[in-house]
N, C-alpha and C positions, 0 to 999 in steps of 0.2 A: 834433699831440697826439692821443692816443687817449682818447676820452671815453665813459664808461658812464653810463647813467641809472639811478638807484634810484627806484622808483615803487611805491606800494602797488598790489597786483594782486589781492588776495583778493576773490573775488566778482565780478570783472569779466571780460567776454569779451575775447578777443584783439583783436577789432575796437575795443572801447572803449579798451583799453590803448594801442593804436597811435594812435587818434585823439587821446588825451590828450597823447601825446608828440610828435605830428607837428610842431607849431610849434617845439618845442625842438630836434628833430632837424634841421630846416631851418636854425636858427640855428647849430648846431654845424658843419654842413657849410659854411655861408656864411663862417664864421670860418676855414675851411681845415682844420678838424680832422676826424678819423675817428670816426664813430659806431660803437660796439660794440653790436650787437643782443643783448639779453639776454632776449628773449622766446623761451624754449627750447621747441622743439616735439618733441624726442625723447621716446620712450616711456620711462616710468620702469620699470626692470627689476623683475620680480616679487620681492616680499619687501622692497622698499625703502620707507622712510618718505618719502612724496612731498614734504612741505615741506622736509625735511632734504636730500633729493636735490637739489632746486632751489636751496637756499641754498648748497650745496657748489658747484654750477655757477656761481653768482653770485660766490662768493669766488674761483673760478678766473678769472673775467673781471676781477675787481679786480686780480689779479696781473698782468694784461696792460695794464690801463688806467693812464693817467697822471693822469686827473682823473675824479672821480665827481660828478655833479650830482644832488642830492636834490630830488625834486618834493614839492609840497604833501602833507602828511599823513604824510611819511616817519617822523616821530617817534611815530606811533601804530601803525605796522605792524612786527610782529616781525621780518620778514626785512630790512626797511630799517634797523632799529635795529642788527641784527647787521652789515649791510654798512657802516654808519656807524662802528661800533666797529672793524672790520677796517681800513677806510680811514684812520681816525684813527691807529690803532696803528702802521700802516705808512707814515705820512707821505705819503699820497696828497694831491693837490690836491683840495680839496672846495669846492663851491659849492652854493647853494640857489636853486631856481627856483620862482617864484610866478607863476602865470598866472591 
């Protein structure tokens, strides 16, 4: 199963984001599933709205994923709320992770 993590990222460094999801990634891999890395590092093309650019990339990842795991605080983060709506609307497997 291909698994994506939805996590509030606004105001966090890449290192902090990776640390917060480290334990969950380990569990995903121990379960024999494939983790889809959605910490995008590509440069946003000039003229693009940065948050919309990244949510579009996340929606693309949802298209590939079988399951999306939502981390604490997802329901207060605009991007995660959008990801949840897409995942729900397209009948993806959804779970919630609290650490």
